[in-house]
C-alpha distance (Angstrom), angle and dihedral (degrees) to the residues before:
residue distance angle dihedral
M1 . . .
T2 3.79 . .
T3 3.79 123.7 .
P4 3.83 128.6 -142.5
A5 3.80 87.7 -102.0
D6 3.82 89.8 55.4
D7 3.81 90.9 49.3
L8 3.79 90.9 51.8
Q9 3.79 90.9 55.7
T10 3.81 92.1 59.1
V11 3.80 99.7 44.6
D12 3.81 124.8 105.8
R13 3.80 112.6 -124.8
V14 3.81 114.0 -138.1
N15 3.80 119.2 -161.5
N16 3.80 103.9 170.1
L17 3.79 130.9 76.6
P18 3.83 119.9 -108.8
A19 3.76 122.2 -94.3
A20 3.78 117.3 -93.1
V21 3.79 121.3 -94.2
E22 3.79 108.8 -127.1
R23 3.80 118.4 -105.4
P24 3.82 104.1 -160.0
V25 3.80 118.1 -137.6
D26 3.82 90.5 -127.8
A27 3.81 93.9 49.6
H28 3.81 126.1 136.5
K29 3.79 129.6 -158.7
G30 3.78 92.3 -87.1
T31 3.79 90.3 58.2
F32 3.78 93.6 70.8
G33 3.76 98.8 52.8
R34 3.78 139.6 -99.8
V35 3.79 117.0 -99.8
L36 3.80 122.8 -159.9
I37 3.81 115.7 -163.2
V38 3.81 117.9 -167.1
A39 3.77 104.7 -164.3
G40 3.77 149.5 120.9
S41 3.79 141.1 59.9
R42 3.78 133.6 -153.2
Q43 3.80 92.4 -82.8
M44 3.81 96.7 38.1
S45 3.79 108.6 46.1
G46 3.80 90.8 134.7
A47 3.80 92.7 67.1
A48 3.80 90.9 60.9
S49 3.81 92.4 46.5
L50 3.80 93.2 50.2
A51 3.80 92.9 48.0
G52 3.79 89.6 50.7
M53 3.80 92.3 51.9
G54 3.79 90.2 47.4
A55 3.80 89.7 55.3
L56 3.79 92.8 48.6
R57 3.80 92.7 49.8
G58 3.79 88.1 44.9
G59 3.78 89.1 68.7
A60 3.81 102.6 -102.6
G61 3.77 113.8 154.4
L62 3.81 95.7 -143.0
V63 3.79 129.4 18.0
F64 3.80 124.4 -166.4
L65 3.80 123.7 -171.8
A66 3.81 120.1 -158.3
V67 3.79 109.9 -163.3
P68 3.82 139.7 155.2
Q69 3.80 109.9 -69.0
S70 3.82 94.6 -116.7
I71 3.82 93.8 63.5
V72 3.81 99.8 43.7
A73 3.81 93.7 104.5
I74 3.81 93.3 46.9
V75 3.80 93.7 50.0
A76 3.79 93.7 43.0
R77 3.81 92.0 53.6
A78 3.79 92.0 55.3
E79 3.80 94.2 68.9
P80 3.82 129.3 1.2
S81 3.82 94.5 -157.3
Y82 3.80 97.1 76.0
Q83 3.80 129.2 61.7
V84 3.80 122.5 -124.1
T85 3.79 129.1 -151.4
G86 3.79 124.2 -169.8
L87 3.81 120.2 -132.6
P88 3.82 132.9 -162.5
E89 3.78 112.1 -84.4
T90 3.77 140.2 -172.9
A91 3.78 125.0 -110.0
D92 3.80 90.5 -94.1
G93 3.80 94.5 53.5
Y94 3.82 103.2 -100.4
L95 3.80 125.1 124.2
D96 3.77 114.5 -82.4
A97 3.80 121.0 -134.2
A98 3.82 88.0 -113.3
A99 3.81 87.6 72.0
V100 3.82 89.9 79.4
E101 3.80 91.3 71.2
R102 3.81 92.4 45.8
L103 3.80 90.6 51.3
A104 3.80 95.7 53.9
P105 3.83 97.7 87.4
L106 3.80 91.2 42.1
T107 3.81 92.7 54.3
Q108 3.79 91.3 47.9
N109 3.80 91.9 56.2
C110 3.80 98.7 45.7
S111 3.79 132.8 85.0
A112 3.82 97.3 -144.4
V113 3.80 138.5 3.4
A114 3.80 132.3 -141.7
L115 3.78 115.3 -159.3
G116 3.78 131.4 -172.9
P117 3.83 120.8 29.0
G118 3.79 111.6 133.6
L119 3.81 96.4 -13.2
G120 3.79 93.5 129.7
Q121 3.79 122.5 -155.0
S122 3.80 124.9 -68.2
A123 3.80 140.7 121.5
G124 3.79 89.8 -95.7
V125 3.79 92.9 51.8
T126 3.81 89.9 49.7
A127 3.81 90.8 52.5
V128 3.81 92.2 48.7
V129 3.80 94.8 47.7
L130 3.81 95.6 46.6
G131 3.79 91.7 42.0
L132 3.79 93.1 53.9
L133 3.79 95.1 43.2
D134 3.78 90.4 51.3
S135 3.81 96.9 45.5
V136 3.80 111.5 29.2
S137 3.79 115.6 96.1
K138 3.82 95.3 -168.8
P139 3.83 127.2 90.2
I140 3.80 110.6 -80.9
V141 3.81 132.5 -160.3
V142 3.81 108.2 -149.4
D143 3.80 114.8 -160.0
A144 3.80 145.8 147.6
D145 3.81 114.5 -6.6
A146 3.81 92.1 9.4
L147 3.80 86.7 61.6
N148 3.79 89.5 50.3
V149 3.80 88.8 55.6
L150 3.79 90.4 52.8
A151 3.78 91.1 49.2
T152 3.80 92.1 56.0
E153 3.81 98.4 34.2
Q154 3.78 103.4 56.9
R155 3.81 90.2 168.6
S156 3.79 88.8 78.9
P157 3.83 110.7 116.9
L158 3.80 88.4 -132.7
L159 3.81 90.9 69.2
S160 3.78 96.6 38.0
G161 3.80 94.8 61.6
Q162 3.80 123.7 -93.7
A163 3.76 137.9 -145.2
A164 3.77 119.2 -76.3
D165 3.81 91.2 -113.7
Q166 3.82 95.5 58.1
P167 3.82 117.6 129.6
P168 3.82 112.3 -91.9
R169 3.80 114.0 -80.1
L170 3.80 115.7 -166.9
L171 3.82 115.1 -169.5
S172 3.81 117.1 -165.5
P173 3.82 108.9 -173.8
H174 3.76 128.1 166.2
P175 3.83 113.6 -134.3
G176 3.81 93.3 -89.6
E177 3.80 92.5 52.6
F178 3.79 90.7 45.3
A179 3.80 89.5 52.0
R180 3.80 89.5 56.6
L181 3.80 92.3 45.5
S182 3.79 95.3 48.2
G183 3.80 100.5 33.8
L184 3.80 90.2 -126.3
S185 3.78 129.0 125.0
M186 3.78 123.6 -103.6
E187 3.80 88.7 -114.5
Q188 3.80 91.8 55.0
I189 3.78 91.8 48.9
Q190 3.78 98.0 45.9
S191 3.80 91.9 49.0
N192 3.81 94.2 50.1
R193 3.80 106.9 25.9
E194 3.79 99.7 144.7
A195 3.79 98.5 47.3
L196 3.78 94.2 44.0
A197 3.80 92.8 48.2
V198 3.80 91.6 51.5
S199 3.80 92.7 45.9
F200 3.83 94.4 48.3
A201 3.81 93.5 46.8
R202 3.80 91.6 48.6
Q203 3.79 94.6 46.6
H204 3.80 95.3 49.4
N205 3.81 99.7 32.8
V206 3.81 93.4 -123.2
T207 3.79 137.2 119.5
L208 3.79 111.5 -110.9
L209 3.79 126.9 -157.4
L210 3.81 105.7 -170.5
K211 3.79 104.0 -163.0
G212 3.78 127.7 -144.8
H213 3.79 136.4 75.0
Q214 3.82 104.5 -8.4
S215 3.80 95.2 2.8
V216 3.79 114.0 -135.0
V217 3.80 123.3 -134.7
S218 3.79 124.1 -169.1
D219 3.78 139.6 158.5
G220 3.79 91.5 -170.3
R221 3.79 93.1 -96.3
R222 3.80 101.5 53.5
L223 3.79 134.7 36.8
F224 3.80 131.2 -154.8
V225 3.81 126.4 -179.7
N226 3.79 115.3 -159.6
S227 3.80 119.9 -133.0
T228 3.82 102.3 -170.0
G229 3.79 128.5 84.9
N230 3.79 138.8 61.3
N231 3.79 140.6 -142.5
G232 3.80 91.3 -85.2
L233 3.80 85.1 80.0
A234 3.81 89.3 66.2
T235 3.79 91.2 96.2
G236 3.80 133.5 109.8
G237 3.79 113.7 -83.3
S238 3.79 97.6 20.2
G239 3.78 91.5 110.1
D240 3.80 91.5 49.3
V241 3.80 90.2 59.8
L242 3.81 88.6 51.0
T243 3.82 91.3 51.3
G244 3.79 91.5 56.9
L245 3.79 92.1 44.3
L246 3.81 91.9 52.7
A247 3.79 91.9 50.5
A248 3.81 90.6 50.1
L249 3.79 91.2 53.5
L250 3.81 91.7 49.2
A251 3.81 89.7 49.1
Q252 3.80 90.9 54.1
G253 3.78 93.4 54.9
W254 3.78 108.3 -92.4
S255 3.80 114.9 137.6
A256 3.80 117.2 -113.2
F257 3.81 92.7 -101.8
D258 3.81 93.0 47.2
A259 3.81 92.8 44.2
A260 3.81 90.5 51.0
R261 3.79 95.9 50.6
L262 3.81 94.8 41.5
G263 3.80 90.6 44.8
A264 3.79 93.0 50.1
H265 3.81 90.1 49.2
L266 3.82 95.3 47.7
H267 3.80 93.8 44.1
G268 3.80 91.8 49.9
L269 3.79 92.2 44.6
A270 3.81 90.6 50.9
G271 3.79 87.1 53.4
D272 3.79 91.4 50.2
L273 3.80 92.6 49.5
A274 3.80 91.9 46.6
A275 3.80 92.0 49.1
E276 3.80 91.1 52.1
D277 3.80 90.3 57.2
L278 3.78 101.8 31.8
S279 3.85 107.4 21.2
R280 3.78 127.8 -109.6
P281 3.82 96.2 -96.2
G282 3.79 91.2 48.7
L283 3.82 96.5 49.1
I284 3.81 115.4 112.6
A285 3.79 130.3 -176.8
S286 3.80 95.3 -107.1
D287 3.82 88.6 61.4
L288 3.79 91.1 63.8
P289 3.82 102.4 72.4
R290 3.80 91.5 58.1
Y291 3.80 91.5 49.4
L292 3.80 91.5 46.8
A293 3.78 86.1 66.9
V294 3.80 89.1 57.3
A295 3.81 93.6 42.4
W296 3.81 90.9 61.9
S297 3.80 89.1 61.2
K298 3.82 91.0 55.2
L299 3.80 95.3 59.4
P300 3.83 115.7 113.0
S301 3.81 90.0 -115.8
Q302 3.76 116.2 17.5
P303 3.82 116.2 -142.0
């Protein structure tokens, strides 16, 4: 039986950013992918809004947000460029299990899905998360409360190992979420981030983006350590913007590994640019989408 240290010895380290995906001069909005974001609850409408703006600034042509019915107006007012659909919800404002059926046509018509920001924790949310992970054939970014479902519902195929031809699954936990997923302590994770990320990704056949200082990306075969970002990004909602950005990159054709490393770089660079103008203490998550637009222009070769 191999150990995380053994896995780290066999991984290929990648230091460069992925090649650009072509954006044709005669393109239309459908050319750049359709992102579906399943997010939000009555108390956390902002998470859905931030993820939607991250996807828009990530270059997606069309962005659809599926949220509990009671917060549709709130989320829609945050940004007119995305489209919002209301889903069945429980009396306390969380997604109801019936939302799985309502989501089926939306998932069929999208290019990539983001699942998790602001969903909260309930039996209905668990049913929606597991239902989508088991049925959707498109690339999915799994974050936030969707990760919490996986941590408590180990029966999910995603954590029991899947076939090599499964649709891309990109998990983007912060260290606390990764501790719950892996059953390890925060101290164990923070002292061995690279090896544990590689080992987890290899074992479960997923791409993992372990967030934090120098975020780690691995698909079990390759490893990338991000160099952008600063502690101004340690603010509520920052990760939600990243979730939307990652889904946008998947929708435009980047592989899960390439989307994760480019997304980590752009998100961190947006944070660096925002901090230069606004300060690290004063940076908030809603600043990031605007600076993502600038971060694209700083890439070595702009798509």
